[in-house]
C-alpha atoms as one frame of an Amber mdcrd trajectory, in Angstrom:
protein
 -72.287 218.350 -19.793 -75.308 219.954 -18.098 -75.636 217.238 -15.442 -71.907
 217.421 -14.578 -71.694 221.071 -13.468 -72.175 220.252  -9.802 -69.636 217.445
 -10.058 -66.936 219.630 -11.632 -67.666 222.448  -9.161 -68.677 225.157 -11.614
 -68.695 228.659 -10.113 -69.650 231.641 -12.267 -70.136 235.336 -11.696 -71.123
 238.301 -13.849 -69.646 241.754 -14.364 -71.875 244.118 -16.303 -70.696 247.532
 -17.517 -73.421 249.912 -18.714 -73.022 253.489 -19.986 -75.210 256.071 -18.230
 -76.923 258.685 -20.394 -75.480 261.933 -19.031 -72.501 264.165 -19.758 -69.095
 262.790 -18.763 -68.307 261.665 -15.234 -65.565 264.111 -14.267 -65.972 266.870
 -16.867 -68.808 268.801 -18.499 -68.021 267.376 -21.946 -70.938 265.790 -23.873
 -71.063 262.009 -24.102 -71.809 261.196 -27.722 -69.670 259.414 -30.309 -68.533
 261.078 -33.511 -67.610 259.818 -36.961 -66.354 263.052 -38.554 -62.680 263.892
 -39.011 -60.956 264.765 -35.709 -59.550 268.266 -35.118 -56.250 266.992 -33.738
 -54.209 263.909 -32.841 -51.838 263.590 -29.866 -49.231 260.894 -29.268 -48.253
 259.313 -25.944 -46.407 256.407 -24.369 -47.589 255.089 -21.014 -45.488 253.649
 -18.179 -46.278 251.181 -15.412 -46.688 252.562 -11.876 -47.115 250.848  -8.528
 -50.505 250.601  -6.899 -51.516 251.334  -3.301 -49.660 248.208  -2.116 -46.375
 249.476  -3.586 -46.264 246.702  -6.203 -46.820 246.794  -9.964 -49.771 244.617
 -10.962 -49.026 241.572 -13.147 -51.502 242.666 -15.837 -49.894 246.120 -15.909
 -46.433 244.540 -16.309 -47.777 242.477 -19.233 -48.978 245.596 -21.069 -45.765
 247.543 -20.300 -43.602 244.892 -21.979 -45.501 245.423 -25.258 -44.037 248.980
 -25.460 -46.686 250.424 -27.792 -47.245 253.986 -28.993 -50.725 255.454 -28.605
 -52.403 258.081 -30.785 -55.501 259.949 -29.567 -57.993 261.666 -31.869 -59.921
 264.577 -30.358 -62.346 267.416 -31.096 -62.081 271.053 -30.023 -65.739 271.365
 -29.004 -66.521 267.984 -27.402 -63.290 266.796 -25.736 -62.218 268.622 -22.568
 -58.807 269.055 -20.947 -59.812 266.383 -18.414 -59.979 263.746 -21.169 -56.573
 264.973 -22.435 -55.169 264.616 -18.888 -54.223 268.304 -18.999 -56.580 269.370
 -16.184 -57.649 267.943 -12.801 -61.052 266.231 -12.727 -64.172 268.198 -11.859
 -66.381 266.953  -8.979 -68.350 263.822  -9.846 -71.389 264.229 -12.139 -74.282
 264.332  -9.639 -76.842 263.307 -12.259 -74.848 260.180 -13.152 -74.376 259.399
  -9.463 -78.149 259.595  -8.845 -78.828 257.161 -11.695 -76.188 254.744 -10.375
 -77.734 254.974  -6.891 -81.190 254.213  -8.335 -79.791 251.083  -9.989 -78.116
 250.080  -6.716 -81.418 250.463  -4.858 -83.294 248.405  -7.459 -80.671 245.689
  -6.897 -81.359 245.782  -3.132 -77.845 247.033  -2.338 -76.499 248.840   0.694
 -75.061 252.290  -0.178 -71.699 253.398   1.188 -72.253 256.660   3.123 -68.610
 257.701   2.551 -66.394 256.424  -0.244 -63.197 257.306  -2.098 -62.643 257.843
  -5.814 -59.751 255.585  -6.815 -57.354 255.384  -9.728 -57.057 252.001 -11.434
 -53.819 251.642 -13.414 -54.535 250.932 -17.087 -51.682 251.125 -19.594 -53.197
 249.449 -22.640 -53.637 252.999 -23.972 -57.393 253.199 -23.437 -56.897 256.084
 -20.926 -54.641 259.057 -21.702 -53.670 259.325 -18.035 -52.627 255.693 -17.627
 -55.429 255.142 -15.107 -59.220 254.910 -14.882 -61.141 256.737 -12.152 -63.593
 254.488 -10.309 -65.629 254.782  -7.122 -67.326 251.991  -5.165 -70.865 253.095
  -4.258 -72.778 250.021  -3.055 -72.463 246.425  -1.880 -74.307 243.348  -0.572
 -77.340 243.387  -2.874 -79.297 240.537  -4.413 -81.508 239.583  -7.324 -84.230
 236.919  -7.388 -84.023 234.189 -10.066 -85.805 230.921 -10.802 -82.704 229.234
  -9.319 -82.955 231.264  -6.091 -81.323 234.486  -4.910 -78.020 235.586  -6.434
 -75.925 238.095  -4.531 -74.677 241.401  -5.944 -71.196 241.887  -4.474 -70.494
 245.449  -5.551 -71.555 248.393  -7.701 -69.032 250.958  -8.895 -69.273 254.106
 -10.989 -66.343 254.687 -13.323 -65.086 256.368 -16.478 -65.482 254.526 -19.763
 -62.315 254.123 -21.824 -61.345 255.631 -25.164 -62.449 253.574 -28.145 -60.101
 251.874 -30.582 -60.160 253.178 -34.165 -57.181 251.249 -35.528 -54.745 248.685
 -34.112 -51.318 247.940 -35.596 -48.328 245.923 -34.361 -46.647 248.678 -32.332
 -49.313 251.379 -32.564 -52.924 251.857 -31.486 -55.195 254.751 -32.520 -57.924
 255.736 -30.025 -60.707 258.324 -30.171 -61.436 260.397 -27.070 -65.205 260.832
 -27.556 -66.000 257.786 -25.384 -63.374 258.419 -22.700 -65.032 259.616 -19.494
 -68.621 258.558 -20.250 -70.149 257.403 -16.919 -70.112 253.636 -16.667 -71.804
 251.609 -13.931 -70.115 248.309 -13.086 -72.253 245.623 -11.435 -70.478 242.548
 -10.068 -72.487 239.533  -8.954 -71.292 237.036  -6.390 -69.494 234.035  -7.980
 -72.217 231.627  -6.845 -73.921 230.550 -10.052 -73.442 226.922 -11.005 -75.433
 226.598 -14.228 -74.970 228.459 -17.553 -78.720 229.120 -17.841 -78.671 230.834
 -14.453 -75.938 233.210 -15.655 -78.039 234.099 -18.691 -81.143 234.672 -16.538
 -79.265 236.988 -14.156 -77.852 238.956 -17.114 -81.362 239.434 -18.519 -82.827
 240.481 -15.153 -80.052 243.011 -14.518 -80.546 244.242 -18.084 -84.230 244.881
 -17.360 -83.323 246.945 -14.292 -80.762 248.955 -16.256 -83.245 249.715 -19.056
 -85.734 251.039 -16.503 -83.208 253.761 -15.662 -81.565 256.466 -17.781 -78.869
 254.504 -19.563 -77.584 254.614 -23.099 -78.970 252.143 -25.643 -77.445 250.404
 -28.643 -74.402 248.338 -29.596 -71.358 249.068 -27.468 -73.232 250.794 -24.617
 -73.250 247.632 -22.486 -70.405 245.165 -22.019 -70.715 241.928 -20.095 -67.953
 239.759 -18.645 -68.354 236.291 -17.136 -66.021 234.825 -14.520 -65.818 231.030
 -14.716 -63.938 228.460 -12.673 -64.186 224.766 -11.884 -62.744 222.780  -8.971
 -58.939 222.918  -9.099 -58.727 225.645 -11.772 -58.147 229.373 -11.292 -60.761
 231.980 -12.212 -61.006 232.886 -15.894 -62.555 236.217 -16.857 -64.239 236.099
 -20.266 -64.792 239.494 -21.882 -66.722 240.722 -24.884 -70.342 239.544 -24.544
 -72.817 241.775 -26.356 -75.720 239.314 -26.122 -76.685 237.100 -23.128 -77.781
 234.350 -25.549 -74.097 233.458 -26.189 -73.315 232.998 -22.504 -74.632 229.449
 -22.221 -72.570 228.065 -25.106 -69.450 230.013 -24.081 -69.604 228.758 -20.476
 -70.137 225.176 -21.677 -67.050 225.400 -23.895 -65.011 227.127 -21.165 -65.765
 224.309 -18.705 -64.515 221.805 -21.301 -61.390 223.921 -21.888 -60.629 224.118
 -18.159 -61.108 220.351 -17.797 -58.535 219.873 -20.571 -56.219 222.346 -18.785
 -56.357 220.247 -15.620 -55.420 217.124 -17.585 -52.269 219.015 -18.659 -51.633
 220.240 -15.082 -52.497 223.818 -16.119 -54.711 225.616 -13.644 -53.903 229.317
 -13.691 -56.445 232.078 -14.123 -56.357 234.556 -17.029 -58.418 236.997 -19.042
 -59.868 235.676 -22.313 -61.889 237.213 -25.135 -65.284 235.798 -26.164 -65.460
 234.875 -29.859 -68.679 234.712 -31.947 -68.318 230.904 -32.117 -68.585 230.576
 -28.334 -64.872 229.788 -28.030 -62.406 232.121 -26.309 -58.848 233.374 -26.849
 -56.131 234.553 -24.427 -55.982 238.306 -23.812 -53.744 238.927 -20.764 -52.954
 237.728 -17.242 -55.659 238.159 -14.619 -55.257 241.540 -12.841 -54.889 241.736
  -9.069 -55.494 244.538  -6.561 -52.063 246.128  -6.912 -53.223 248.581  -9.572
 -55.574 250.636  -7.326 -54.587 253.845  -5.500 -56.551 256.908  -4.266 -57.480
 259.840  -6.526 -55.820 262.710  -4.656 -57.484 265.455  -6.747 -60.955 264.690
  -5.365 -62.380 264.825  -1.847 -64.126 261.893  -0.209 -67.557 261.254  -1.733
 -70.363 261.491   0.827 -73.805 260.055   0.089 -76.407 261.233   2.574 -79.379
 259.262   3.893 -81.609 262.153   2.804 -80.431 261.739  -0.794 -81.063 257.998
  -0.725 -84.575 258.489   0.705 -85.434 261.002  -2.038 -84.278 258.553  -4.717
 -86.283 255.716  -3.156 -89.476 257.764  -3.589 -89.006 258.067  -7.366 -87.540
 254.717  -8.374 -88.512 253.774 -11.936 -90.815 250.807 -12.519 -89.446 247.659
 -14.117 -90.801 246.616 -17.492 -92.185 243.374 -16.029 -94.113 245.362 -13.390
 -95.459 247.743 -16.058 -96.637 244.746 -18.119 -98.502 243.340 -15.125-100.202
 246.696 -14.525-101.247 247.020 -18.181-102.602 243.469 -18.175-104.738 244.309
 -15.127-106.149 247.294 -17.041-107.374 244.896 -19.740-104.701 245.187 -22.412
-103.903 242.101 -24.474-100.266 240.987 -24.701-100.163 242.181 -28.317-101.360
 245.660 -27.350 -98.965 245.763 -24.360 -96.059 245.109 -26.721 -97.247 247.880
 -29.038 -97.721 250.471 -26.280 -94.249 249.740 -24.880 -92.470 249.504 -28.242
 -94.025 252.804 -29.399 -93.057 254.384 -26.027 -96.621 255.643 -25.514 -97.082
 254.538 -21.903 -97.633 258.054 -20.504-100.254 258.885 -23.122-102.000 255.553
 -22.589-102.172 256.121 -18.820-103.590 259.627 -19.345-106.317 258.401 -21.739
-107.308 255.354 -19.677-108.266 257.777 -16.909-110.771 259.351 -19.327-112.225
 256.082 -20.642-111.418 252.839 -18.817-113.961 250.518 -20.462-111.792 249.427
 -23.394-108.018 249.621 -22.902-107.353 247.940 -26.254-109.276 250.656 -28.116
-106.997 253.300 -26.597-103.891 251.257 -27.431-104.994 250.974 -31.070-105.666
 254.714 -31.276-102.144 255.698 -30.207-100.175 252.930 -31.949-101.650 250.988
 -34.884-104.094 253.597 -36.156-101.648 256.451 -35.751 -99.130 254.616 -37.949
-101.810 253.609 -40.464-102.921 257.246 -40.755 -99.319 258.361 -41.318 -98.921
 255.831 -44.165-102.324 256.573 -45.710-101.872 260.363 -45.664 -98.113 260.237
 -46.409 -97.267 262.185 -43.265 -94.844 261.602 -40.401 -96.099 260.223 -37.082
 -95.142 263.542 -35.455 -97.380 265.398 -37.942-100.252 263.053 -37.038 -99.622
 263.754 -33.336 -99.768 267.508 -33.974-103.359 267.145 -35.241-104.510 264.233
 -33.091-103.269 265.658 -29.815-103.977 264.083 -26.453-106.792 266.603 -25.958
-108.458 265.519 -29.245-108.296 261.892 -28.125-109.805 262.862 -24.773-112.738
 264.656 -26.442-113.450 261.646 -28.686-113.306 259.242 -25.738-115.558 261.499
 -23.636-118.226 261.232 -26.361-117.844 257.441 -26.432-118.152 257.337 -22.631
-121.325 259.457 -22.684-122.919 257.241 -25.362-122.975 260.020 -27.978-120.517
 258.120 -30.190-120.293 254.372 -30.757-116.711 253.166 -30.318-116.887 251.345
 -33.664-116.853 254.800 -35.322-113.794 256.174 -33.525-111.311 255.314 -36.280
-113.483 257.025 -38.898-113.860 260.147 -36.730-110.101 260.421 -36.209-109.426
 260.038 -39.924-111.958 262.766 -40.763-110.250 265.144 -38.319-106.903 264.435
 -39.998-108.471 265.198 -43.380-109.437 268.681 -42.154-113.023 268.141 -40.975
-113.856 270.063 -37.796-114.318 268.059 -34.614-118.046 268.842 -34.347-118.663
 267.745 -37.949-116.431 264.659 -37.675-118.388 263.226 -34.744-121.718 263.536
 -36.608-121.798 259.886 -37.630-124.881 258.462 -39.304-126.336 255.786 -37.013
-127.308 252.743 -39.030-130.395 250.923 -37.848-130.204 247.140 -37.114-133.074
 246.488 -39.533-131.135 248.110 -42.358-128.031 246.059 -41.520-130.109 242.848
 -41.611-131.690 243.864 -44.907-128.306 244.429 -46.541-126.884 241.172 -45.168
-129.823 239.225 -46.664-129.205 240.892 -50.048-125.502 239.966 -49.943-126.289
 236.331 -49.043-128.876 236.121 -51.820-126.426 237.496 -54.419-123.492 235.347
 -53.232-124.807 232.114 -51.723-122.580 229.456 -50.143-119.833 231.672 -48.671
-118.308 231.271 -45.228-119.482 233.663 -42.462-116.121 235.508 -42.422-116.350
 236.096 -46.174-119.847 237.544 -45.732-118.557 239.754 -42.906-115.929 241.195
 -45.194-118.573 242.090 -47.774-120.861 243.573 -45.107-118.133 245.804 -43.660
-117.150 246.891 -47.169-120.767 247.759 -47.953-121.063 249.983 -44.877-117.487
 251.296 -45.184-116.691 250.229 -41.626-119.474 252.400 -40.161-121.158 249.595
 -38.251-120.261 247.657 -35.134-118.617 244.422 -36.359-119.872 242.408 -33.371
-123.448 243.550 -33.939-123.183 242.687 -37.646-121.818 239.213 -36.845-124.697
 238.566 -34.420-127.215 239.434 -37.157-125.317 237.343 -39.721-125.244 234.279
 -37.460-128.955 234.636 -36.813-129.562 234.534 -40.587-127.112 231.793 -41.691
-127.494 229.720 -38.498
């Protein structure tokens, strides 16, 4: 199928929805999910209303026909009257807006200087009000891929929906903890014509999102793919948690649309992505008739001064950080450790003290710190309390001045953790090269015929790690040839 995508006229676009890690978008309520018993439950039925064009959207009509009852679980201390639709919205969360603007700038978008918060009619029960507030903040961006540039059509900031707890035939139970969490929606241009390109764009946008203050974990990001082939209407596929499933799902969707055309079916629709890569019908494709202005909020103005301030403090992408760490001498293994342990700030502070061995510093704040915690049966935070950044600096200053060989750093740190004072811990016995050679010759004499690495293990054990391994190996090679 791969070689036929151009022939069948594949066009694909992405919509990515990512929760932002702040309080809710139009209230001061916190934005965390709860699993304890709710304080109350309210019941509602929702009705279809016309959009700005005066017409009721086809997707809204579809939901209205189902005539379901909706139950909403809430909490006295973490759900506000805004989420209950009993109070007008507060002004937009400025913190969330700044984060969304940062993401827009990283995606090379143009920011709207003046924009309007809109209401999007939603009557599947996921919003108590029957609508979702959304505001368009940027347009006409782009992202670079190995296939070439891919346009970013629009970026919007909107309220996340309530989450489903239980679904029955004529009844759905929602919880209001998620309703109102700030959600950024990124829509690419529908210009991709290969499944692998869609996956690559999803991963690149994901990297940009993770560089900013967004929520992490299952359910905090939702990805939709729009797919069409020549002669067939657009199909929106919802429910991707992982980009790795996109390739298979798009391949199967192209086959499904080709079969549709053979049966003279060519209409667009919304479908749900299944774990197998197949999809199932959800509802008709929505149009633009469900949007109308939010009359409770003034026009949103985004000044050039605000944009310029945000440009000066844009976060670095993970790929850029990796390149910088590599230039400082870190191996790929150590880069992964520094980033996975979230110790980048500490690493950058210590490399300014001692820049001759970046990997030594990485080991100190990742591998060794965890080894010490296991050995001494303490938490990593307890280790950090003793081995503070200042302690690390003092140790590295002695290494830099030549007063302490770097091969002894691990031993010094362990002594400090065991309660030895800093001044006593750094008093390491210097072992003369002649003594090292003498001991190596004794070991070889007692255990002839071993491999060099086996001898090295015995040598390091003999000296309890107090010698420079490279120096010992040089002496060993000189002896065994």
